[in-house]
N, C-alpha and C positions, 0 to 999 in steps of 0.2 A: 489543404495542407497534409503531408504524409505525416503518420504518426511516428514521433521520435522521442528518444531519451533526453529530457532537458537537464538533468542532474541525477547524482548518485550519492549516497552517503551510507555510513555505518557507525557503530559505536560499539566498542568492546564492553562499555559499562551500561547498566540499566539507565540511561538517562532519557529524558523526555525528547529533545532533540537530537539528530543525528547530524555531524559535521560533514561537509561536502568534501568528497574524494574525487581523484581524477578517473579512478575506476573501481568497480567493485567484482569480487568474484564469486558467482553463484555455485553451489554445490549441490548436486542432485541429492534429494531426500532431505536436506539439511537447511539449506538457507543462504544467507549471506557471510561468507568466509570472515570470521573476526567480529561478526556482530553477537552482542549479548542475546538475541533472540533466535540464533542459529541452534539447530537441533532437531531429532527426530520426534522428540516428545515436547510438549509445552514448556516455553521458558519465561513467559509473562508471569511474573510473580504471584498475581492473584489467583491465576489458574493453576500454577503448581501448588500453592497451599491447598486447593480443593483437591485435587488430583494429578500428581506429578506423572503418571502413566498414560495421560491423554494423548493422542497425536497431535503435533503442532501443525495446525492448519494455517498459521500465521506466520510463515517463514519470512516472506517478503512483502513489504507495505508499500503499495502504490498511490500516489495522489497524481491527478491532474493538475498540471501548472495554471491551466485556466481557472481552478479554484482557487488558487493563492491570489489570482489577479482580481477575483470575485471578494475576497477577503479585503484586499488593499484598497479596493473601491470604497468597501464599507468602513475605512479608517483604521485597519488593522496593520500591522507591520509584521508580514510573514514572507520568508525566503524557502527555498528548497530545502528540506531537512527538519524546518523548524519543528514541523508537526509529527516528527519521529518517523518520516517514510525514506525507505531506502532509494526508491526510484520515482523521480517526478517526470511526468510525461507532458507531452504537447501534441495536439492533434488528434485526441482520442478521449472519447467519452466512456470512461472506464464504468461508472455507475449504473449504465443501460446494458452493459453485457452480462449473458448468463453465466451461471455456475458453470464451471468445468470449460470455459474458454481458455484456450491457450495463447499466450503472449511470446512470440519469438523476439527475443531481445538480442539485437547485434548479431554476431556470426553463428552462434551456438546454444546460447542460452534459452531456456523455456521455462515459464512459470505458468502453472494452472490456477486460475482464480478460485477461490475457496468461498469467498464472502465479502460482506461489507464490513469496515472497521467500525466498532462499537465506540462512538465517542465517549471519553472518560472525564472525569472532573478534573483532572491533571490540566487540560486543555485551557480552563480558566485560570488555573496557576500560573501558565505561561503567559497569557494576556487576557484580562478581566473582560468578560462578555463575548469571548470568542467561543465558547461551547454553544451557545445559542445559535450562532451562524452555521455551526457544523450540521444542525438538524432542521431541516426545512419541511414544508408540507406540500402533498400534491393536491391536486384539485378536488380529491375526496375527504381531503384533511387527514391523511395517513401521514405517518413521519417518514420523511426521506434522508438517510444517513448519506452526508457529503464528504465526511473524514477520509474518503479513500477506499481502496480495496486491499484485500490480503491473498496471498497465494502461496503454493510450494513449488519447489524447484523440482521439474522433471527433468531437464537436461542441463548439464553444467556449463558454464562458459564466463566470460570475461564481460561486463557490460560498461560503457562510457557514454558520457553525454554526447550527444550527437548521433549515436547508433539508431539505426531503423527499429521500428516496432512492427512486427507483421501480427495480425489477428487471424486465430482459427477458430470459429464458432462452433460447438459441439453440434451433433444430430439432434433433430426435436425429438422428443419434446423438449424444450427449454425450460430451465429452472431459474427463476430470477435469484440473484445474489441475496443472501441473508445475513444477519449479524453472525459474526464468527469470533 
C-alpha cells in the first residue's frame, strides 16, 4: 500500500483533540495555519512556561492510522484527530523513520521529522487507560513511544485526505527519533 494522508485537522485553541478538516495549509517554519501550536517558537503551554524562546520542533503532529486500528482493537474509541494529530497517515510506519526524514505531503508540502511525541497524562483524561497503550516495550524492555511523531514544516503547501506521501530518508548515519 502506498503511503497516503488519511485525515487532517487543526484547532485554533489549545484543545486535546483536533477536529477533522477538508484540508490544512502548512506554512514553512511555522506549522499548520490557524493551529494553536503554530509558530517558530514553542507553543505547547508547558514548554512556554519553561522557556518561550525555544524553537518549535513540534509544529506538526502525525500519527499512523494503523495505530488507531490497534487502539480500537484494544477496546478504545479513537478517530483521526482525537489524539491531537494534524495528519493521520496510512501505509507508513512513522515510528521507524530516522530523525531528519522528509515527508512530502501532497503537491508541495514538506515536513521534516524531529522526534517522537511524548505521551502526556491528558491522554488518560481523554479515555482512561489509553496512556498505557501509547507506551510499549521492545524486546530489551525499553520504552517504545507510539503516540506519533512531530515535525517542522520545511516547504509550504495544502494537504488533504487522499494525498500521496513520499519519504526521503536522510544520509547516514541515521539518528533514531527521540522524545521531543
